[in-house]
N, C-alpha and C positions, 0 to 999 in steps of 0.2 A: 412524548420525551423520552430520550433514552436514559438509562441507568447511568448515574455518573462513575460507577464502579468499573464500567467499560474502559474509562479513560485511564484507569490504573494498568490496564492490560501491557504486559510486555512481550506477548506472542501474538502471531497471526497466522491464519491459514491463508495460503497463497494459491490461487486458482488461475491456471492458464490453459486456454484449449489444447486439447491434445496431449496434455502431460498429467501426471499423478499431483495431487494435493501436496504441498510442502507446508512444513511447519517451521517458521523462522522467529526468530527475536525480533526486537524493535529495530535494532542496529543492521541486521541483515535484510529486513523488509525494506528500510530505508535505501540501502544499497541496491538492491533488487529494483526499486522504483526508479533510482537515479540511472540504472543501466536502461531501463526502458525510455526514460525520457531524453537520453543523449541520443537516441536513435530518431527523434523526431527532427525534421528540418526546421522546424518552428514550433515552439511550444504552443499548446493549447491556450486559447485566448484568456481563460481565467487563470493562467499561470504565468503569463508573460510579465506580469508587475513584479514577479519574485525577482531577488537580486541573484540567484543562481540556480543552478539545477538542484543543487542540494536543498536549498530553501523551497524550491518547487516539490520536490519529494516530500519534504516535512509539511507541506500545507495540503497535499493530497492525503498523507497519512492522517492527518488532523481532521479534514473536511470530507472525505469520500470514501468509497470502498470499490471503485471500479473505474478504469481508463480505458477508453476506446483507442485501440491502437491503430486500426484502419476499420473500414466498413466490414462488419461480420467478425471482427477480432476484438474481444475485450477482455482485459485481464482484471483480476478482482481479488481483494484481499479483505480478511475480516478479523478483527480482534477477538480472541478468544482467551478463557481462563484455563490455565492448567492446574489442576487439582494435585496436591501432594498426597502420594499414596500412603505416606507415614502417619496422616491424621486419624 
């Protein structure tokens, strides 16, 4: 069972093959996922029931950490906690 505190995270590390890791906030991560999803001719079957690409991106953020774009190309995102150095 995952730690419920991870759901309080507002930051994500983004991993795309061939690119440097990125740190994004939740809003930026949702936009990043939306941009990937609009490139699909048809949404993956588990996302088809969503009302919009925005809803599909939110569902991915809430339930997954990877999306296969095409065979051999998978993007990943992981919730992270950034510690305040002032503590």
